[in-house]
VOLO-847338 format. One record per residue: x, y, z of N, C-alpha, C, O in turn. Coordinates in steps of 0.02 Angstrom, whole numbers, plus 50000, padded with zeros to 5 digits. Example, Ala and Ser with C-alpha at 12.3 -4.5 7.8 and 13.67 -1.06 7.14 Angstrom:
2
506604971650390506154977550390506604983550390507124983450423/506424988850354506844994750357506455000250394506705005750402/
//
This chain:
397
524095043060310523615038160284523875035560218524015039460172/523935028960212524195026060150523655025960097523055025560112/523885026260035523415026059979523305018859959523775015359940/522665016459963522495009559946522085009559882521525012259881/522335006659830521985006759765521665000059749521454999059692/521614995459797521324988759784520594988559807520384992559849/520214983959779519524982959800519354975559791519684972059753/518844973159826518624966159823518004965759778517464967959798/518084962959720517534962659672516984957759693516434957959666/517134953359742516624948459764516124951459812515594948559823/516284957159839515824960359886515384965159847515624969959819/514714963659847514234967659810513644969359855513524966159906/513294974559834512704976759873512084975459830511964979159782/511684970359847511034968959815511064968959740510594971259707/511584966659714511624966459641511394959659616511524954559647/511064959659559510794953359533511204950659475511124944859455/511654954759448512074952559392512794954559404512954958359450/513244951959359513944953759366514064961159349514594963859364/513574964259318513664971259298513364976059348513334982059336/513154973359403512814977759452513214978459515512944978159570/513884979659506514294980959565514034987059602513894992259573/513974986359668513774991759712513074994459695512925000259709/512654990359665511974992459649511514989859704511524984059722/511124994459730510664992559784510014989559757509694985359789/509834991959699509204989459672509184990159597509614993459567/508684986959566508584987459493507874989559480507444989059524/507744991859419507054993659402506664987459382506914981859387/506054988659359505604982959344505854978859286505674973059279/506274981759246506564978159189507234975059206507544971959163/507454975859267508074972859288508684977259276509244975059285/508564983659255509124988159244509314991559309508904994759341/509944990859328510144993959391510125001559386510335004559337/509865004659438509845011859438510165014759499510135020759512/510485010359538510885012859593510475014259655509905012159663/510835018059698510535019559762510385026959765510825031059752/509775028659783509575035659785509315037159854508965033259885/509525043259878509255045859941509055052959929509325056259884/508605055459967508375062459960508495066160026508345063760080/508795072260018508925076560076509285072760131509095073060190/509825069060110510185065060159510935065760148511155067660093/511315064260199512045064460195512295057360205512115053960254/512725055160158513025048660164513645049260208514085053260195/513675045160259514235045360307514615038860301514345033460313/515255039460283515685033560278516245034560328516615039460325/516305029660375516855030160423517365024660411517215019560381/517975026060435518525021360425518975021760485519065026960516/519265015960502519715015760560520375012960536520395007860501/520935016260554521595013960535522065014760594521905018160642/522635011560590523125011860645523705016460625524015015460573/523825021160666524385025860654524775026660718524495028360770/525445025260714525865025960774525675021160829525765022660888/525385015160810525195010160860524515011260890524325007360934/524125016260869523455017560897522955017760840523115019560784/522345015960855521815016260806521565023460800521465026960850/521475025460737521235032260723520645031660676520675027960627/520105035260690519515034960648519455041160604519595046760627/519245040260542519145045760496518435045260467518155039860462/518155050860450517465051160425517445054960359517795059860349/517005052360314516895055560250516145056860244515735052360253/515975063060228515275065060222515155067260151515555070860121/514585065060124514435066360054513705068060047513275064460069/513575073860015512895075459994512905077159920513395075759886/512375080059896512325081259824512815086559799512935086959739/513095090759844513545096159823514215096159857514675099559834/514305092559911514905093259951515185086459970514825081659984/515855086259969516215080359992516705082660045517155086760032/516625080060106517025082460163517355076460195517035071260206/518015077260212518375072160248518735075460306519015080960299/518745072060364519115074860420519815071860425520145072760475/520035068360373520715065760368521015067560301520725071360262/521595064660287521895065760221521425062960169521175057360175/521295066960117520825064960064521225063460001521585067859977/521175057559975521575055259919521125053459861520645049659868/521285056259803520965054259740521525051759695522005055359683/521485045759671522015042959631521735038559577521145036659579/522165036859530521975032259476522505026859470523055027459497/522325021559434522815016359421523335018859370523255024259341/523855014859361524385016859314524105017959244523625014659223/524415022859209524225024659141523525027459135523235027759081/523245029659191522595032859190522675040259207523185042259236/522175044159189522205051359202521665053059253521155049859259/521815058359290521325061159336521045067359302521415072059289/520405067359289520095072659248519565076159289519165072959323/519565082859285519045087059315518705090859260519035093359214/518045091459264517685094959212517085098559238516845097159293/516825103259199516205106859213515815107159149516085107459094/515125107159158514685107559100514855102259049514855103458988/515015096259075515195090559032515805091858989515915088558939/516215096859010516815098558972517435097559015517445099659073/517955094458987518575093259024518925099959036519045103658988/519095101559098519415107959116520125107059143520555111359132/520245101659178520895100559210521065093259206520635088959217/521695091759190521925084959184522595084159221523045088259214/522625078759261523255077059293523455070259266523105065359276/524035070059232524255063859201524685059959249524915062559301/524805053559231525185049259277525915051359284526235049059332/526185055659239526875058059247526905064259292527435067259299/526325066259322526315071759369526185078559337526185083659372/526085078859271525965085259238525245087559250524775083559245/525175093959265524505097059272524365100859209524705105759193/523855098659172523675101659108523035105559118522495102659126/523095112259116522505116459123522185116759054522385120759011/521665112459044521355111858978520955118058959520855119458900/520725121659009520335127758995520785133658977520545138658952/521445133058991521925138458979521735144659018521875150258996/521425143759075521235149359118521515148059188521535142359211/521735153659222522015153059289521835159259329521955164859306/521555158259388521405163659434521805162559498521905156859519/522035168059528522375167759593521955171859641521925177959638/521635168159687521175171359735520655175459698520485181059719/520415172659643519895175959604520155181259556519755184259520/520815182459555521105187759513521435184559453521865180259459/521215186759393521515184059332522085188359307522345187059253/522295193559345522855197759325522695202459268522165201859237/523145206959254523065211659198523425208859136523815204059140/523285212059079523585209659016524345210059021524635214959045/524675204758997525405204258993525745203359061526365203759064/525365202359116525665200959180525885193659184525635189459148/526365192359229526625185659238526595183759311526495188059354/526675177159325526675174759394527345176259428527875175759397/527295177959491527905179359530527835176059598527305176159628/528395173059623528405170259691528845174659735529345177459712/528655175059799529055179059846529575174959882529895177459928/529665168559862530155164259894529895160659956530255156659986/529265162159976528955158860034528335154860014527935153060057/528255153559950527685149659926527095153859907526575151059886/527135160359912526585164859893526685167059821527225169259802/526145166559782526185168559712525695174259699525195174959734/525855178159649525435183859631525585185859559526075183659529/525145190059535525265192659467525725198759472525685202659520/526155199659422526605205559421526745207559349526695203459303/526905213959341527075216459274527735213359251528205212759290/527775211459188528385208559161528905214059150528735219459125/529535212959169530055218059158530085220059085530025215859040/530185226559075530235228859005530825225658971531375225458999/530725223158912531245219758874531595224558828531275228758796/532255224058824532635228458781533245224658755533455219558783/533525227358701534135224358674534725226358719534775232058741/535175221658732535765223058774536335218458752536225213158722/536945220658767537545216658751537725212458812537775214958868/537825205958800538045201558854538785202358868539015201158923/539175204558816539895205458823540095212358799539815214858750/540585215358831540885221658809541625220358799541975218358845/541855221458736542535219658717542935226058703542705230358666/543535226558733544005231858718544635228558691544925224158723/544845230558632545415227458599546025227258644546235232458671/546315221258653546905220558694546775220158768547245219558808/546145220558789545975220458860545505214558875545265211258830/545385213458940544925208158961544215209658938544005215458939/543845204458919543145205258900542715205858962542785201759008/542275210858965541805211659020541165207859002540845209558952/540985202759041540435198359024539915198459080540075197859139/539265199259059538725199059108538595191759127538505187459084/538595190359193538505183459217537795182159241537605176359250/537405187359252536695186459270536315192859252536615197859232/535635192559259535215198159237535285204259283535105209759263/535535203259344535575208859391536275211959394536395216459435/536735209559351537425212259353537445219459328537065221359284/537885223359357537945230559341538635231959311539145229759338/538645235659256539265237859226539465244559256539075249359255/540075244959283540305251059317540845254459275541325251259254/540765260959262541255265059228541725268059281541485271259328/542375267159273542865269659321543285275059287543555273859233/543325280859317543715286359288544455285159301544665284459358/544855284959247545575284159254545915290859264545595295959275/546575290759261546965296859272546805302059218546825300459158/546655308159239546505313559191545815313159161545675316659112/545365308959188544695307959162544195308959218544305306759274/543625312259203543075312759250542445310159216542355311059156/541995306959256541375304159230540805306959272540825306659334/540285309659239539695312159273539075309259240539075307959180/538545308159280537925305259255537345309959268537375313959315/536825309559228536215313559235535625308759230535445306559175/535325307059288534775302259287534165304859251533805300959219/534045311459255533455314159220533535313959145533065312359108/534145315459122534265315459049534515308759024534625307858964/534605303859070534865297259052535505297859011535565294958957/535985301559038536615302759001537215301659046537175302359107/537775299859014538425299159047538915303559010538975303258949/539275307759047539755312459017540455310559040540595310159100/540905309358991541615307659004542035313458980542015315358922/542425316359026542825322359009543545321359029543695317759077/543995324558992544705324659010544825330259059544535335659052/545255329059109545405334159158546155335059163546535330759141/546375340759192547085341959204547475341959140547255344459088/548085338959143548545338959087548295334859028548535335658972/547805330559039547555326458984547215330458930547125328058874/547025336758946546675340758896547115346558872546855351558848/547775345958878548215351358858548295351758783548165346858747/548515357658760548635358658689549295355358669549785355858706/549315352058612549925348758589549985349658514549495351258480/550595348658487550725349158416550525342758382550715337258404/550125343258329549945337358290550485335558240550585329758224/550845340758216551365339658165552035342158190552075347758216/552555338158183553235339958201553675339458139553695334158107/554015344858122554435344958062555155343958082555415347258127/555495339358047556205337958060556545336257995556335331657959/557075339857979557465338357919557065338957855557205335457806/556555343357855556155344257795555575339357789555165339957743/555525334557835554975329757834554505331157892554725332957947/553845330357880553345331457931553135324857963552985320057928/553135324658030552885318858067552205320858094552145325358135/551675317358071550995319158087550695313758133550745307858118/550395315958189550055311258234549415308858201548995312958182/549335302258195548745299358163548175298158213547595297458192/548325297858277547815296758327548065299758393548645301658399/547615299958442547785302858507548275298558546548585300958594/548355292258525548815287758561549485286958526549905283058547/549595290858471550235290458436550805292558482550725296958524/551385289258474551975290858514552545293058469552695289758420/552855298758486553445301158450554065298258483554185299358542/554465294658444555075291558471555685295358448555755296858389/556135296958495556775300058480557295294558477557385290958526/557645293958421558135288558411558835291658408558955296358369/559285289058448559965291658450560355289158389560385283058378/560645293758351561055291858294561775290558316561915289758375/562225290458267562935289258281563205294758328563095300658317/563575292658379563915297158426563435301458465563625306758490/562795299358472562305303058510561985298358562561855292558547/561865300958622561505297158673560895301258695560925307458699/560345297658710559725300958733559525297758798559485291558804/559375301858849559135299458914558535303558934558475309458917/558085300358972557485303858994557395302959069557635298159099/557055307859100556925307759172556185309159181555965314859174/555795303959198555075304759205554895308959266554355311859269/555345309359315555195313259375555215320759360554775324559381/555725322859322555795330059305555525331659236555545337359214/555255326459201554965327459134555475330659087555315335559054/556075327859085556595330559042556885325258996556885319259013/557125327358938557485323058891558165326258878558205332158861/558695322458887559375324958877559685321758816559705315658811/559925325858770560265323558709560995325658714561135331658720/561455320858711562155322458720562575318858667562395313458644/563145322058648563625318858603564025313758643564265315258697/564085307758616564425302458653565095300458621565415295858646/565305303858566565925301958534566525304558573566495309658606/567065300858568567685302958601568185305658550568755307158568/567975306358488568415308658435568365316158424568225319958470/568485318158361568545325258346567885328958353567885335058357/567315325258356566675328758361566525330758433566035334258445/566925328458480566775329958550567415331758588567535329158642/567815336158560568435337958593568505345558594568155349158557/568955347958636569095355058637569445357058572569835353158545/569315362958549569605365358486569805372658494569515376258535/570305374758455570525381758457570135385758406570075383758348/569865391358428569525395758381570015400158343569885402058286/570585401658376571095405958345571745402058337571935398258381/572095403158280572755400358267573235406258257573155410158211/573735406858302574185412658300574895410358288575085404858307/575295414658257576005413458246576375420058260576125425458243/576965419558290577345425558307577475429858246577685427558193/577335436258255577435441258201576995439858140577145442358086/576465435958148576005434558093575285436358115575145437058175/574845437058066574145438358081573815432158113573975426558096/573365433358160572995427958193572415425758149572035429958124/572345419358139571795416558099571235414558147571345410458192/570635417458138570065416158182569515412558145569355414258088/569225407458176568655403958147568025408158156567885410458212/567645409158103567035413158106566405408758103565845411358108/566485402358096565915397858093566115390858114566705389258115/565605386658130565755379858154566045375458099566335370258114/565985377558036566235373557981566825376857945566995374957889/567135381757978567735384957948568295379757939568355375157980/568685380657887569235375957872569895379757873569965384957842/570385376957909571065379657911571465376057857571535369957859/571725379757809572105376957754572855377857766573085383457778/573235372357763573965372557768574245371757698574125366657666/574615376857674574855376757606575625377257605575935379457653/575915375057550576645375557543576825382657520576415386157491/577445384657535577665391457521578125391457460578595387457455/577985395857413578405396557353578775403157356578795406957307/579055404557414579395410957425580005411557380580435407157379/580035417157343580585418157296581095423257319581575424757284/580985426157379581445431357401582085428557431582555432357445/582105422057441582705419157469583265419057417583155420057358/583835417957440584415417557396584295412257344584135406557360/584375414057280584235409357226584655403057231584495397957201/585195403457268585625397657275585255391957311585415386157301/584745393757354584385388657392583675387657365583335382857386/583435391657320582735391457298582555384657267582025381957282/582985382057225582815375957189582725370057236582395365257219/583015370457295582925365057343582365366557393581975362057410/582325372657417581895374057475581165375257455580735374857499/581015376857392580315378057376579945371457360579355371557344/580295365857366579975359457352579675356557416579925351557443/579145359657441578785357457501578095354857479577745358357444/577915348857500577255346057482576865344457546577145342757597/576205345257541575745343657596575265338257572574935339157521/575235332857608574825327057588574305325757643574475324857701/573665325557623573125323957671572865316957657572805314857600/572725313357711572475306557706571805306357743571785306057805/571235306457705570565306657736570405300157772570025300257820/570675294557748570525288157781570825287957851570495285757898/571465290157857571795290057922571765296757958572005297458014/571455301757924571375308457953572055311257974572145313258032/572525311457926573205314057941573405319257889573145319257833/573875323657909574175328657864574925327657867575225327757922/575245326657809575975325757806576285331557768576055333457714/576815334557798577185339857765577875337057747578265335357791/578025336657682578655333757658579085339057624578845343157586/579735338657640580215343057605580575339057552580785333357564/580645341957493580975338457437581685340957425581915341257368/582045342757479582745344557471583125338257451583175333757493/583385337757390583625331357366584315329357391584455323357396/584735334057409585435332157421585675333457492586145330257514/585365337857527585635339657592585095341457641584565344057623/585225340057703584795342357757585195347057801585105347257862/585645350857769586095355057809585715360457847585945362957898/585135362357822584745367457857584515364857925584375368857970/584485358357931584315355657996584925352258026584855348958078/585505352857996586125350358024586195342958021586485340058068/585945339457968586005332257963586175330157892586025333657843/586505324357888586645321257824586105315857812586035311457854/585735316057757585195311257745585465304257735585925303157696/585185299357771585345292357762584705288257768584195290757792/584735281957746584175277257753584415271657797584925268557784/584025270157851584225264957898584085258057868583775257457815/584305252957903584175246057881583425244657877583215240357838/583025248157917582305247057917581965250857862581355250357854/582335254657824582045258457768581785265157788581475268557746/581905267357851581675273957872582175279257853582775278157857/581925285157832582345290957820582605293657886582215294657933/583255294957889583545297557950584095302457930584125304657873/584515304157977585065308757961585605308658014585465307458072/586225309857993586795310358039586935317758049587045321358001/586945320058112587055327258123587765329458104588245325858114/587805335358076588455338358059588745341758122588375344458164/589395341558127589725344858183590215350158157590495349658103/590305355358199590815360358182591515357558198591615354158249/591985358958154592685356758164593145362858153593085366258102/593585364158199594025370158195594765368058187594995363258218/595125371858142595845370658129596235377358133595975382658116/596865376758155597315382558153597675382858086597985377958064/597615388558054597945389557988598435395457994598265400758020/599045394457969599555399757974599365405757931599115405057875/599475411657959599325417757922599825423157941600105423157995/599915427757893600375433457907599995439457933600285444457953/599335438857934598935444557960598965444658035599175439858068/598755450358063598755451158136598225446658165597655446258141/598415443158219597965438358251597835440558323598295442558358/597205440258343597025442058412597395437658460597395431458454/597715440958510598095437158559598805435658538599195432858576/598975437558476599655436358452599725429658418599245425858416/600275428258392600395421958357600245422658283599995427858261/600395417358244600295417758173599775412858147599795411058088/599295410758189598765405958168598065408858180597955412758227/597615406958137596915408958143596475402658142596635397858106/595925402658180595475396858181595015396758122594675401658108/594985391158086594545390258028594025384858046594195379558072/593385386358032592835381758048592605378057985592565381157932/592465371757991592165367757937591675362757968591595362658029/591355358757926590875353757951591185346857945591555345457898/591025342657993591275335757991590695331058008590185333058037/590785324757988590275319658003590575314658051591075311458035/590285313858112590555308958160590355301958139589755300558130/590825297558131590685290558114591075286058161591565288258192/590855279858167591195274958208591545270158160591225267058118/592205269358167592575264958121592525257758145592195256358194/592835253358109592785246158124593075244358191592905239158220/593525248458217593815247058283593375249558339593525248458398/592805252958322592355255558372592525262458394592215265058440/593015265558363593225272358382592845277458341592785276658280/592615282658373592265288058337592785292958310593235295058345/592695294558246593145299558217592745304158172592205302458148/593025310058162592695315058120592955314458049593555314358036/592455314058002592635313957930592525320957903591965323557904/593075324057878593025330857851592815330557778592905325457744/592535336057754592305336357684592675342157649592725347557677/592915340957589593255346357552592745351157523592155349757516/593005357057505592575362057475592485360557401592925357557369/591925362757375591795362157303592275366757266592545371457295/592375365457204592865369257166592705376657164593155380857160/592065378357167591885385557165591805388357235591565393957245/592025384457285592005386557355591295388257380591205392057428/590795385457346590115387157366589845382757422589405384857460/590095376757429589835372157479590335366657492590845366257458/590195362457540590595356557554590325350757512589755350957489/590735345657502590525339857464590665333457503591195332557533/590165328857501590215322357534590215316957481589755316457441/590735312757481590795307357433590615300757467590865299257521/590165296757435589985290257463589905285357406589865287357348/589875279057422589785273757373589065271557374588815269357426/588715272157317588005270157315587935262557307588435258957307/587315260157302587185252957301587465249557239587555243457239/587615253457187587895250357126588665250057129588985247557083/588945252657185589675252557192590015258557161590635258657155/589625263457141589915269357108589965275057158589515276057199/590515278857153590575284657196590065289957176589965291257117/589755293057227589265298257215589415303957262589575302757320/589345310057239589505315957278588875319957293588475321157248/588795321857355588225326157375588505332957396588965333357436/588205338157368588385344857389588035346457455587425346657458/588425347557508588155348957574588135356557584588625359557608/587585359557567587535366857572587485368857646587105365857685/587865373857663587855376557732587655383757728588045387957704/587035385257750586775391957739586765396057803586555401857801/586995393457860586985397357921587445403457914587505407357961/
//
């Protein structure tokens, strides 16, 4: 049924003036007082067309009841309000924007005004009722863990779940409203808080502190998480990681044994005086030179004139290196009147010679004469200044 808000002002009922719309009668003074009936029901019928057929509707009205057997519409023109009241007091207002204003500030549901602090609730099927309001409490919308994702509540029914990680157990007590978080297994083992190294103490400041082992020079560190082991090994290929002799022995001499990891073997020169004094001035001049930068030990002999003890004549090569020419034995027959083994009148005499190559490429032996006191042989050569110089070639064999 459509809502029709128009009316024809020219159609009136027994009215005598323009102010007597729908007035059936007036009093003796001409004041309209309307239409009155007693103990009667006003019946208004209407006929309309719906779906191509005529349909009749009836409205019945008495002093207390208004009944319609069709859709019943109450409406106002634009910018007007629909007002309901009791005892001449406005109780309910419906405005043209569709707002329902309960002017009495009272509401009953099936005669029930609810209990104090209750609120309206719908069951999702159009049924409403009074219900207790959920208890209100302070709560965090977000839970933040440093360095981790923020846990954020997205609605009022979301649940925060505690998950036990490795070595952790979680138990709850509904009666006591408590949650217990405990360490289990190896997570609760005893550990050292302080580690002392090199006179310094390393102290753990928190349960998450990590002790780091750092490999120094010539050291390597490896770990195996499967076997829970840490291996520390020397990685140098030099003197710190090589085989070494604990004992140093010499024929017919005492054995020198190392008694500690830092023992030092000292090599010293010999100032032996029991040798023939004829050789002492030359042979006791032995020096030992250590070079810490190159880690070398040099043993030098300061025999100034001869290397006859090793069978060589000292020379300097073109490259400036010290070298030597080996001495050779040379034998001669010398006439004698003494008895000679095998007969004859000659005896073999031995001396030293120096093999040299002459300008023709032929090797020849250069003999050396004896010193005037017959103590040694003498070698004459020309030095860089062009002066003859003589070296005493001592032969001590």
